[in-house]
C-alpha positions in Angstrom: 0.0 0.0 0.0 1.2 3.5 -0.8 2.8 5.1 2.2 1.2 8.5 2.0 -1.4 8.2 4.7 -2.4 10.5 7.5 -1.8 8.9 10.9 -3.2 10.2 14.1 -1.7 9.1 17.4 -3.8 9.5 20.5 -1.6 7.8 23.1 1.1 9.6 25.0 4.6 9.0 23.6 8.0 9.5 25.2 11.0 10.7 23.1 12.1 8.0 20.7 8.7 6.3 20.5 7.5 8.8 17.9 10.5 8.0 15.8 9.8 4.3 16.2 6.3 4.8 14.7 7.6 7.1 11.9 10.2 4.5 10.9 7.4 1.9 10.6 5.5 4.2 8.1 8.0 6.3 6.1 6.3 8.9 3.9 3.2 9.2 6.1 2.1 12.4 7.8 1.8 12.1 11.6 -0.1 14.3 14.0 -0.2 13.7 17.8 -3.3 14.4 20.0 -3.0 15.5 23.6 -3.4 12.4 25.7 -4.5 12.0 29.2 -2.0 10.0 31.4 -3.9 10.3 34.7 -1.5 9.5 37.6 0.6 7.1 35.4 4.3 8.0 35.6 5.9 9.3 32.5 9.0 11.3 31.8 9.1 13.9 29.0 6.2 13.5 26.6 5.9 14.5 22.9 3.7 17.6 22.6 0.2 17.1 21.2 -2.6 19.2 19.9 -6.2 19.2 21.1 -8.4 16.4 19.9 -11.0 17.9 17.6 -13.4 16.7 15.0 -11.2 18.3 12.3 -8.2 16.3 13.6 -10.2 13.0 13.7 -11.5 13.6 10.2 -8.0 14.2 8.9 -6.8 10.7 9.8 -6.7 7.7 7.5 -5.2 5.6 10.4 -5.6 6.1 14.1 -3.3 4.7 16.7 -5.0 4.8 20.0 -8.6 4.9 21.3 -10.5 7.7 19.5 -13.8 8.5 21.3 -16.7 7.1 19.3 -18.3 10.6 19.1 -15.6 11.5 16.6 -16.1 8.6 14.3 -19.6 8.6 12.8 -19.0 5.6 10.6 -16.5 7.5 8.5 -15.3 5.6 5.4 -12.2 7.6 5.3 -10.7 5.9 8.3 -9.0 2.8 7.0 -7.8 1.3 10.3 -8.2 1.9 14.0 -5.6 0.4 16.3 -6.8 0.7 19.9 -4.5 1.0 22.9 -7.0 -1.2 24.9 -7.8 -4.8 24.8 -11.6 -4.1 25.1 -13.2 -2.7 21.9 -17.0 -2.8 22.7 -17.7 0.8 21.8 -16.1 0.4 18.4 -18.1 -2.8 17.3 -21.4 -1.1 17.7 -23.3 -0.5 14.4 -22.5 2.9 12.8 -19.4 3.7 14.8 -16.8 2.5 12.3 -17.2 2.4 8.5 -18.0 -0.9 6.9 -14.4 -1.3 5.5 -12.5 0.1 8.5 -10.1 -2.4 10.1 -10.1 -2.7 13.9 -7.2 -4.1 15.9 -6.7 -4.2 19.7 -3.8 -4.2 22.1 -4.0 -7.9 23.1 -0.6 -8.9 24.3 0.2 -5.7 26.1 -1.8 -6.2 29.3 -1.2 -9.8 30.4 1.8 -9.0 32.6 0.3 -6.1 34.5 -3.2 -7.5 35.0 -2.3 -11.0 35.8 0.1 -9.8 38.5 -2.7 -7.5 39.9 -5.0 -10.6 39.9 -2.5 -12.7 41.8 -1.9 -9.9 44.3 -5.6 -9.5 45.0 -6.1 -13.2 45.2 -3.4 -13.6 47.8 -4.7 -10.7 49.7 -8.2 -12.3 49.9 -6.9 -15.9 50.6 -4.7 -14.6 53.4 -7.4 -12.2 54.7 -5.0 -9.2 54.4 -7.9 -6.9 53.6 -9.3 -7.8 57.0 -6.0 -7.3 58.7 -5.7 -3.9 57.0 -9.1 -2.9 58.4 -8.0 -4.2 61.9 -4.8 -2.2 61.6 -6.8 1.0 61.2 -8.6 0.2 64.4 -5.5 -0.8 66.3 -6.9 -4.3 66.7 -4.3 -7.1 67.5 -6.2 -10.4 66.9 -6.4 -13.3 64.5 -8.8 -13.2 61.6 -9.0 -17.0 61.5 -8.0 -19.6 59.0 -6.7 -18.7 55.6 -6.5 -20.3 52.1 -3.8 -21.1 49.6 -3.3 -21.1 45.9 -1.5 -24.4 46.3 -4.0 -27.2 45.8 -6.8 -24.8 44.9 -9.0 -25.3 41.8 -8.8 -22.0 39.8 -11.4 -21.6 37.0 -10.3 -19.0 34.5 -13.0 -17.6 32.3 -11.2 -16.3 29.2 -8.0 -17.9 28.0 -6.5 -15.0 26.1 -3.4 -13.0 27.0 -4.6 -11.9 30.5 -6.3 -15.2 31.5 -3.4 -17.2 30.1 -0.8 -15.2 32.1 -2.9 -15.6 35.3 -3.4 -19.3 34.7 0.4 -19.8 34.3 1.1 -18.0 37.6 -1.5 -20.0 39.5 -0.2 -23.2 38.0 3.3 -22.3 39.1 2.0 -22.0 42.7 0.5 -25.4 42.6 -3.1 -24.8 41.6 -5.3 -27.0 39.4 -6.2 -24.7 36.5 -9.4 -25.1 34.5 -9.8 -22.8 31.5 -13.0 -21.7 29.8 -12.9 -20.3 26.3 -15.5 -19.7 23.6 -14.4 -22.4 21.2 -12.7 -25.8 21.5 -8.9 -25.5 21.2 -5.9 -27.5 22.5 -5.2 -27.4 26.2 -2.2 -25.3 27.0 0.6 -26.6 29.2 -0.4 -24.5 32.2 -4.0 -25.8 32.2 -5.3 -29.1 33.5 -8.5 -28.9 31.5 -10.1 -26.5 29.0 -13.8 -26.3 28.4 -16.3 -24.0 26.6 -18.9 -21.8 28.2 -21.5 -24.6 27.7 -19.9 -26.4 30.6 -19.8 -23.4 33.0 -22.7 -24.5 35.2 -20.9 -27.8 35.9 -17.6 -26.2 36.5 -18.6 -23.4 39.0 -19.3 -25.8 41.9 -15.7 -27.2 41.6 -13.8 -23.9 41.7 -12.2 -22.3 44.8 -11.4 -19.3 42.6 -13.4 -18.0 39.7 -11.4 -15.4 37.6 -13.2 -13.4 34.9 -11.0 -12.1 32.2 -13.6 -12.1 29.4 -14.2 -9.1 27.1 -17.4 -7.1 27.3 -19.8 -8.4 24.7 -23.6 -9.0 24.5 -22.7 -12.7 24.9 -20.9 -12.1 28.2 -23.3 -9.5 29.7 -24.8 -11.0 32.8 -22.9 -14.2 32.5 -22.5 -14.6 36.2 -26.0 -13.8 37.4 -27.7 -14.7 40.6 -28.3 -18.3 39.7 -24.7 -18.9 38.7 -23.3 -17.2 41.7 -25.5 -19.5 43.8 -23.9 -22.4 42.0 -20.4 -21.4 43.1 -18.6 -23.3 45.8 -19.2 -22.1 49.3 -16.2 -20.1 50.4 -15.0 -19.4 46.9 -13.3 -16.2 45.7 -14.4 -14.2 42.7 -12.1 -12.0 40.6 -13.3 -9.8 37.8 -11.0 -7.8 35.5 -13.2 -8.2 32.5 -16.2 -5.9 32.5 -18.4 -5.1 35.5 -21.6 -6.0 33.8 -20.5 -9.6 33.4 -21.3 -10.1 37.1 -24.6 -9.3 38.8 -23.4 -6.7 41.4 -26.4 -7.0 43.7 -26.2 -10.8 43.7 -22.5 -10.6 44.4 -23.1 -8.3 47.3 -25.7 -10.6 48.8 -23.3 -13.6 48.4 -20.5 -11.7 50.2 -22.6 -10.4 53.0 -24.1 -13.8 53.6 -20.7 -15.5 53.7 -21.6 -17.7 50.6 -18.4 -16.3 49.0 -15.2 -15.7 51.0 -14.2 -12.6 49.0 -14.2 -10.7 45.7 -11.5 -8.8 44.0 -13.0 -6.3 41.5 -11.2 -3.9 39.2 -14.4 -3.4 37.2 -17.9 -2.8 38.6 -21.5 -2.3 37.4 -22.2 0.5 37.6 -18.8 2.1 36.8 -17.6 4.3 38.4 -19.1 2.7 41.5 -21.2 5.4 43.4 -19.7 6.4 46.7 -22.8 5.3 48.6 -22.9 1.8 47.1 -22.9 -1.0 49.7 -20.1 -2.8 47.8 -17.6 -0.3 49.1 -18.5 -1.2 52.7 -18.3 -5.0 52.5 -15.2 -6.1 54.3 -14.4 -9.0 52.1 -14.6 -7.0 48.8 -11.5 -5.5 47.4 -12.5 -2.8 44.9 -10.1 -0.8 42.7 -11.1 1.9 40.1 -10.3 0.0 36.8 -6.5 0.6 37.3 -5.0 -2.9 36.8 -4.2 -2.1 33.2 -3.8 1.4 31.7 -0.2 2.7 31.8 0.4 2.3 35.5 3.1 -0.3 34.6 5.5 1.3 32.1 6.1 -2.1 30.4 2.4 -2.1 29.4 2.8 1.2 27.5 6.0 0.0 25.8 4.2 -3.1 24.6 1.4 -1.1 23.2 3.8 1.1 21.2 5.6 -2.0 20.0 2.3 -3.6 18.8 1.4 -0.4 17.0 4.8 -0.2 15.2 4.6 -3.8 14.2 1.1 -3.5 12.8 2.1 -0.3 10.9 4.8 -2.3 9.1 2.3 -5.1 8.4 -0.3 -2.7 7.1 2.0 -1.1 4.5 3.5 -4.4 3.6 0.0 -5.8 2.9 0.4 -8.4 5.6 -2.4 -9.6 8.0 -2.6 -7.4 11.1 -2.1 -8.7 14.6 -5.1 -8.7 16.9 -7.7 -8.0 14.2 -11.2 -7.9 15.8 -14.2 -9.8 14.5 -17.1 -7.3 14.6 -19.7 -10.1 14.9 -18.3 -11.4 18.2 -16.2 -8.5 19.6 -13.3 -10.9 20.0 -10.0 -11.0 18.4 -10.1 -13.2 15.2 -8.7 -16.7 15.8 -5.5 -17.4 13.8 
């Protein structure tokens, strides 16, 4: 393909990273939008211009999440490469043009989010969240028996980059790992079994830990409703880093308050942001974080995103298949 395209970059870039992208697409015009970095730690950033409709309309290619309000199904946009793994806002009808390619950042987040999941899981199994509460009260007393990853059955819903990395870490600590994915594929080395979602009701009562790493799609909305939470093993722990609406929040609160579940680690909630007066905040065995397990809080995640973008730029102009291309009908990455 001719390398004379307009490329809009909406993620923050440190010096040297802009040159990396330019080198992957020589002859193309680049513009950089101002990017929010929140409290993530960056050094010097390349300057950017305000993100406007004019700037969005200028682009043939966009590297980074462009708010859907700027898109309007434009046929000029040839390809959108997101900096996120989730792409639900872009697969809705009318957001992207019929011929626009969509790729996500699968492969960038597995390290950061799986370590977050393991950290929260250990916190809950060892009741560290309860000891933290006791510390604030100056209370010196045991919180009772604790659990272990060793010997636990860990059910991982979603066997992509994030779920796979988490499964590997649990297996290394001595867990029995059962994976659930949307289609039948070979069992990876770190898993003891792999099933499809059709078997979920049979698997839930076996699991000491249920970890949700699924993307947000209409097929996963409400997947863990009240009936399925009731099917979970007494004393199990639930982790959710997928999307909040995959889990019935009120049913989860009831299960935590009754002691049916021993704990929940949630980086996503429904609703999100979680209102300050929601009872979930006040449940002692719930660990809630404001959707921070990914983003750019770990610098390696940001480096991996830029690397994916540079590689896909090279592939695009070489006429090669892009990595992480999304299937609009499912919202998932296309299978190889």
